[in-house]
C-alpha positions, 0 to 999 in steps of 0.5 A, a space after each residue: 527453503 522452508 515451507 509455509 502455510 500462509 505467505 505474506 503479500 510481499 512473499 507472494 509478490 516475490 513469487 509472482 515476479 520470479 514466475 514472470 521472470 521465468 515466463 519472460 525468458 521462455 523457460 518452462 517449469 520443467 526446464 527451470 527445475 533441470 537448471 537447478 538439478 531439482 524437482 519441478 515441484 520445487 519451482 511450482 512451490 516457489 512460484 506459488 509462495 508455498 516455499 520460501 526462497 533464499 537470496 542466493 537462489 533468487 540470483 541463481 534463478 535470475 542468472 538462469 533466466 538471463 535477466 538483464 535488470 540488475 536493480 530488479 534482481 537486487 530488489 528481489 534478493 532483498 525481498 527474499 532476505 526480509 523473510 527472516 525479519 520480524 516487523 510490528 504488524 506481525 504482532 497482529 497476525 491472527 488478530 486482524 484479517 491478513 489484508 490489513 497486515 499486507 497493507 502495512 507491509 506494502 507501505 513499510 517497504 515503499 519508497 514513495 506513497 500516493 493515495 487518492 480518496 473521494 469519500 474517506 480520508 487517508 488512513 495514514 493521517 487519520 486521528 484515533 477518534 476519526 478512525 474509531 468512528 469509521 470502524 464502528 460503522 462496519 457491517 457486520 458490527 465489530 466487537 469493541 476489541 476488534 474496533 480497538 485493534 483496528 484503530 491501534 493498527 491504523 495508528 501504527 501504520 502512520 509510523 512510515 510518515 514519522 521518524 528520521 527518514 519518513 516516506 514521501 507522501 502525496 494524498 489527493 482528497 476530494 472535498 466530499 471526504 473533508 465534509 463528512 463528519 465522522 464522529 461528530 463536529 468536534 472529532 471532524 474539526 480535530 481531524 481537519 486540523 490534523 490534516 492541515 498541520 500535516 501539510 506543513 511537513 516537507 515530505 507530505 503533500 495534500 491536494 484537495 479536489 474541490 466541488 467547484 472542480 466539477 467532474 474529474 478523472 478517478 471519481 469514486 476511486 480509493 487508491 493507494 499507490 506504493 512505489 517500490 525500489 524499482 518500478 516493476 515492484 510498484 503495488 496498488 492497493 484498492 479498498 473494497 467492501 470485502 477488504 484490500 485488493 492488490 494490483 501488481 501487473 505492469 499495464 494496470 500499474 501504468 494506468 493507475 499512475 496516469 490516473 493519479 497524475 490526472 487527479 492531481 491536475 484536478 486538485 488545488 495546489 498544495 498551499 491552496 489545499 492547506 488553506 482550504 482545509 484550515 478554512 473548513 476546520 475553522 468553520 466547524 
């Protein structure tokens, strides 16, 4: 076990799941420490994410807690193993807020991604010029270097939708987001063309909620739902004025799944959505 000052979002999630497993078993911190022949401080540090934990230790704790979910144990062990790996977003540590890196980490490990936006377009499908126009509107104003760092990071995030094994993705977009011309008409037209082209890829579904749909569930929401290898490890990321906010408790996750299902029902079918986007692009 190794102490660390700033655990990543994934490391914090592993810590949270181990705490939930212990509490679900009705085992106290003192009892858990005794099972391992260790000090209770060690359990507290593991569950706070202050101390890393090995795959073997995860399995040992799961055995003591009599966890019956083998798939969850395997997934948690894999999370523990990944602490030794270096990923592309690590190069941005100290240069961008940690929330940006945590979003990258969640997307990278997701087995399926769903998003819903009513004002902004999905970051995973934004063009450089569109993303740059958004970051240039940040308050307080960002320096040119900070803007370009954020644009570069956002473009690298899109790697999850590329390559030989891209992550399946469904994006729900309200017509209002399509009509906001960030960067001007030329930039907006290229952005809409990018979205329409993305629809042709078999692993990408874009669903448009038109103004004609009227009121709909989730109006005003901006949600990223990343499915984990097991449902218990799903994660929701919400955009706020102060940065990324992550949700991983079982009940809220179930509510967000239901919300996204309802939003999909308000949207046009995939083919009609693609035609809708192309028509808007031609009109610019």
